[in-house]
N, C-alpha and C positions, 0 to 999 in steps of 0.2 A: 214378602221379604224383599229387601233392597237388592239382593243378587238377581232375583227374577226380573225386577224392573230394569236393571242394568243390562242383563242378557238380551231381553227383547228390544230395548232401546238401541243397543249396539247393532243388532241385526237391522233395525229400521234405518238407522243413520247410514250404515254401509250401503243399503239398497238405494237410499235417496241420493247419496253422493254419486253413486254409479249412474243413476238415472240422469242426473244433471250433466253427466259426461257424454251421454249418447243421444240426448234430445234437447231441442231448444225450448227454453222456458217461455211461456206466454206472458208472465208477469215478473215483477221484480223479485229479488232474493228475499226481501222482507215479507212480501205478500205470500210467496211460496212457503217460507218457513212457518208463517202464521197459520196457514191452512193446515200444514202438517201437524202443528201443535194442537190445533182445535180438533182435528180428526183423531189424534192420539188420545186426547182427553175423553172424547166420546166413546172410543173403544175401551178406554180404561174402566168406565162404568160397567160396560158389558163383561169385562174380564173378571170382575168380582163374582160373577155368576158361575164361573168355572172353578171347580174344586181346587186345582193347582195348575199353574202354567207349566211347572216343571214335570209333573206327572202326566199331564194331558197335552204333551207336545204336539200330536197331530191336530188337535183343536186349535192350538196356538198358531200353527202354520196355516191352517185353513182360514183362520181369522185374518191373517196377514194379507190374504188375497183381496180383502176389502179395500186395500190401499190403491188398487187399480182404479177406483172411482176418482179420487182426487188427482191421481197421476194423469188420467184421461183429460181432465179439464185444465191442468196446470202446464202441460207440455204440448207442443205443436208437433204432432207426428201422426202417421197413418195408424189406423186401428190394428191392422195385421202386424205391423212392426212393433206396436206397443205390446200386443199379446206375446209376440215372440221373445222380445227382450225381457219382458216381465217374468216369464217362466225361466229364462236363462239366468237372470239375477237371483231368482228364488232357488234355483238349483245350487248356485254358489253359496248362498246364505244358509240354506237348509243342510247342505253337506257339512259346513263348518259346525252348525248346530248339532248334527247327529254325531260327528266325531267327538265333539266336546262332551256330549251327554254320555257316550259310552266310555270315554276316558275318565270321566268323573266317578264312574262306578268302581274304579280301582281304589278309591279313597274311602276312609271311614264315613259313615252316614253323617256325622256332624260337620264334615268338611266337604261334603259332596257338592253343595251349591257353590261354595267358594272356588273349588277346583273347576267346576263347570265354567264359571265366569273367567277364571284365569286362563284356562286352555283356549276358550273361544277368543279371548282378547289376543293371546299369542298367535293364534292362527290368522286372525285379521292383520296383525302387525307384520306377519311374514308375507302374506299373499295379497293384501289389498292394493299395494302400490302397483304390482304387476297387472292386476285386473283393471285398475283405474287407468293406468298409463298405456297399456298395450292390448289386453284381451278384449275389453269392452269396445273400444273404438274400432278394432278390426272386425269384431262380430257385427257391429252396427253397419260398418262399411259394406260387409259382405251382404247383409240383408238388403241394403239399398240398391245393390247392383246385380243381384241374381234375378233370374226370370221370375215372372209372376207365379208360374206353376211350382217352381222350386221353392219360392217363398212360402207357399201354402204347405209344402211338404216339410220345410224346416220348422214352421210353426207347429205342425202336428208332432214333429219329432221332439221339439223342446218340451211340449206338454207331456209326451210319453216318457221322456227322460225324467222329468220331475215326478211323474206318477210312479215310475219304477222305484225311484229313490224313496219316495214317500211310503210305498208298500214294504220295501225292505226294512225301513225304520219301524214300521208297524209290526212286521213279523217278529222283530226282536223285543218289542215292548208291549205286546198284547198276547192274549191267549188263543186267538183264532189262527193258529199257525198253518194248518193244512190248506185251507182255502186261500190264504195269503200267498203261500208258496206256489200254488197252481196259477194264480193270477199273475204273479211276478214272472214266472217262466213264460207264460203266454205273451205278456207285454214285452218281455225281453226279445222273443222271436220277432215280434212286430217291429221293435226298434231296430234290430239287426237288418230286417228286410228293407225298411225305409232308408236306413243309413247306407246300405249297399246301393240303392238306387241313386241317392244323392252323391255318393262317392263316384259312381260311374259318370254322372253328369259333370262333376268337377274335373275328373280325369280327362273326359272327352273335351271339355273346354280348354284344359291345359294343353292337350295335344294340338288342338286347333290353333291356340295362341302360339305355340312353338312353330307350327308350320307357317303361320303368317309372318312371324318374326324372321324365320329363315328366308322366306320368299322376299320379304321387304329388304333384308340385308343383301340378298343376291341381286335384286333388281337395282338397288341404289349403287351397289358395287359395279354393275355393268354400266350404269349411266355415268358414274364418275370416271370409269376407265375410258369410255368413249369421249367424255368431255376433256379429260387430260390429253388424250390423243389429239383432239382437235387443237388444243392450245399449243402442243408441241409442234404440230404442223404449221400453225400460224407464225411460229417463231422463225420459220424458214422463209418468211415473206421477204426478208432483206436480200435473199439470193435472186429475187426476180429480176433485178437490174442486170445481173450477170447473165441470166437466162435470155434477157432481151438482147444483149449484145451478141450472143451466139445465134439467136434467131435472125437478127438483122444481117449478120454475116452470111448465114445460109441462104437467105432470100437474095442477097446481092450476088452470091455465086450460083443462084438458081439450083441449089442442091436440095430439091424438094423431098427426095426420098430420105435423106439424112434429117431434114427438118421435121418430117412426120415422126421418124423414130425418136428424135430428141424430145419433141413435145410430149409424146406419149409417156416417155420415161420420166420426164421432169414433173409433169402435172398429174400423173396417174393417182398418186396417194396424197395430193396436197389437201384435199377436202374429203370428209366422209361421204359415203355414198348416200346416206339418208341424213336429212337435216334434223338435228336434235331438237326436241321440243324445249321451250324455255318459257314456262308460265310463272316462274318465281316461286313455285312450290316444288321442292325437291322430290317429294314423294309422288306427286302427280306426274312430274317429268319422268321419273324412273319407271312408273307403271306404263306410261305412253311409249317410252322408248322400248321397254321390254315387249310390248304388244307389237310395235313396228318391226322389231327384230324377229319375232316369231312369225309374223305374217310374211316377211321376206323369205325366211327359211322354208316355210310350208306353202309357198306359192298362193298366198291369199291377198287379194286386192284390198287395200286399206285406204279409207278416206277419213281424215280427221279435220273437224271444224272447231277451232277454239276461238270463242268470241274475245274481243279485246278486253272486255270487262273481267276476264279470268286472270289476266296478268297481275301477279302479286296480290290477288284478291281472294284466294282460297285459304280459309282458316279452319278447315276440318282436321281433326286429329289424324296423325299418320296411320295409326293402326286401324281406325275406322275407315279411312279412305282406302286402305289396302284390302280390308275385308270386303268392301262394296265392289270396287273396281277390279280387284284381283280375281275375285270369284266370277264376276260377269265377263271379264275378258277371257278367262280360262274356259268358261262355258261356250263363249262365241267361237273360240279357236277349235275346241273339240267338235262343235257342230259342223264347222267348215271342213274339218278333217274327214268327216263321214261322207262328204260329197266327192264322188270319184272324178268328175270333170273339173280341172283346176280353174278354167275360165268362169265357172259358176260359183266360185268361192269369193265371198266379199264380206267385209265388216266396215260399218260406218260408226264413227264416234262424234257426238256433238256435245260440247260443254259450254255453258254460259252462266253468268251470275247476275242475280237481281240484287236488291238492296240487302236482303237478309237470307236468301236461299241460293243454293247451287243447283242448277238444272242440268241433267245429263240424259242423253238418249244413246243407247247402244243397240244397234241393229246388225243382224248377220244373216247370211244365207243358211237355210236349214232344210233338210229332208225329213226332220223329226224322228230320225232313228236314234237309238240309244247306244252309247259306247259301252262295250262289255269290258270294264276294267275293275270290277269289284272282286278282288282277290284278297286272301289273307284276312287281316283285321278289318279291311273295308267292308267285308260281308256282314260284320256285326253292326255297322253304322247305318243310320237311316238313309234312304235314298234322298237325293236332292238336298243333302246337308248344306252344301255351299249356298244354295238359294235361301234356305232357312236362315242361315247366318246373315245373309244380305238383308233379308226382310226384318230380322230382329235389330240389326244395326241401324237401318233406315228409321225404324220406329223409335229407337233410342235417341236418335238425332232429331226427332220431331219432324220427320219427313213422310213422304208418301211414295208409293211405288206401284207401277202398273206393268203387267206382262201381257203381251198380245202375240198369240200364235197365228201367223198368216199361212197362206198356202205354201210358199217357198221361202219363208223368212220367219224370224223371231225378233220381236222388238221389246226392249225394256226401257221404260221411261220413269225417271225418278227425280225427286227434289228433296234435298236435305238442308237443314239449317246450317248457315255459315257462321260458325262460332267465333267468339272473340273479335267482333268487328272493331276496326280502328276508327 
């Protein structure tokens, strides 16, 4: 029947358009469409062997999985991503198919197929734009940027989502109800378990992101406040001539006690106690300033060596730079705080840049004791979560990282790709 052909063709076209949205084609549009048509014709011959596409919906859906073969060769994407998105798209298409099928049962038998087609077309008309414009790109973006382990879990989850939907459909359209219900409930529990794990990972990532944003905002605020203070002080430089006149007069009168008192009052706050770093990268400057400020407050000796190549040469994303240096600086300060003798507390920071990489070395004094600050929600989080985030970020940036525990110190050496080279 013509309605059957239109129903299955509509599902196919929707999936193919959505695939074109979330993956890069290897060939031209004409070649891609020609391959789809050829594959459709080949499956059409096999479809005649099925009693009825309408009555054998499960077989039709399972036959649709064969389209993963041309998709694999026509689109340039990772196999795991291909499987993940393939199931996600079939969940969308099969959901509309199932709703349309059950809605068509409200109509007389002579109008069932026409109602099936009209309902499915209406559902696509209402939902396709949202899926094409927003849902699919966001889902594909998420798959691209989650961790490898989470991607495996998401792939399994999308397969289980589809399987649960498929069995629910089968429960209402076939006679083997009892077994189907048991399997559906078991799969539902598995889906809930995996979903809970992934939701936990996503919430954890969101919390970490929020903490990093707060930290970055605070550090940049500190840096800008100090920089503005320095600018305000420099505006007072025009008063130096007046100061000079007073000083010359005090020298002439040999009033050295007054001269000492006046000089101390006049120049005490003219310049900041610590020289502000100026690398041309506001995020790096803010992080270094915050480190310097904390070291001064906590009586930690700090040595910073910034190679001249660093000036206006750092092109690492602000959030990535904060994740790496923010966590490493925090760990170094905490390690020094555990050392009782102030004279034995020290931190050294070395930063330099090659043509494509940024090289950093952060070393600190350490007695290798652990700080007992895991209270409340922190008790639920994995230990050394900060270092795990650093390693993951370094890996994402195409870099390498080495940690070395020495007798009285701890050294972290890393190199990360310097993005967006000019």
